[in-house]
C-alpha positions as CSV (number, residue, x, y, z in Angstrom):
1,M,132.7,45.3,-49.3
2,F,129.2,44.6,-47.9
3,G,130.3,41.3,-46.2
4,W,133.0,42.9,-44.1
5,R,132.5,42.9,-40.3
6,P,134.9,44.1,-37.7
7,R,136.8,41.4,-35.9
8,A,135.5,40.4,-32.5
9,P,137.8,41.2,-29.6
10,D,140.0,38.4,-28.3
11,P,138.5,36.8,-25.1
12,I,140.3,37.7,-21.9
13,A,142.7,35.0,-21.0
14,P,142.0,33.2,-17.7
15,P,144.6,33.5,-15.0
16,T,147.5,31.0,-15.3
17,G,147.4,28.1,-12.9
18,G,143.8,27.1,-13.6
19,G,141.9,29.9,-12.1
20,T,140.9,29.8,-8.4
21,P,144.0,29.3,-6.1
22,S,143.9,26.1,-4.0
23,I,143.6,26.2,-0.3
24,T,147.4,25.5,-0.1
25,D,148.3,28.3,-2.5
26,Q,146.4,31.0,-0.7
27,P,148.4,31.0,2.6
28,A,151.6,31.0,0.5
29,R,150.4,34.0,-1.4
30,L,149.6,35.8,1.8
31,G,153.1,35.0,3.1
32,E,154.6,36.5,-0.1
33,L,152.5,39.7,0.3
34,A,153.6,40.0,4.0
35,Q,157.2,39.5,3.1
36,Q,156.9,42.2,0.4
37,G,155.5,44.6,3.1
38,L,152.1,44.7,1.4
39,L,150.3,43.2,4.4
40,T,150.9,44.1,8.1
41,S,151.4,41.2,10.5
42,E,147.9,41.9,11.8
43,E,146.4,41.8,8.2
44,F,148.3,38.6,7.5
45,A,147.0,36.9,10.7
46,A,143.4,38.0,10.1
47,A,143.5,36.8,6.4
48,K,145.1,33.5,7.4
49,A,142.5,33.0,10.1
50,R,139.7,33.6,7.6
51,L,141.2,31.1,5.2
52,L,141.6,28.5,7.9
53,G,138.2,29.1,9.3
54,S,139.5,30.0,12.7
């Protein structure tokens, strides 16, 4: 009775795939977002340029 403690919450699981996307994964993800209509062509070009350091 006195020794009971509430259970600690489970830790948040890290994203699958090891965490930070690689430099090759990021442009592919941008392409997927553009194909789904979630990025305009201008947004896609700007994000790609940032990734590539242009």
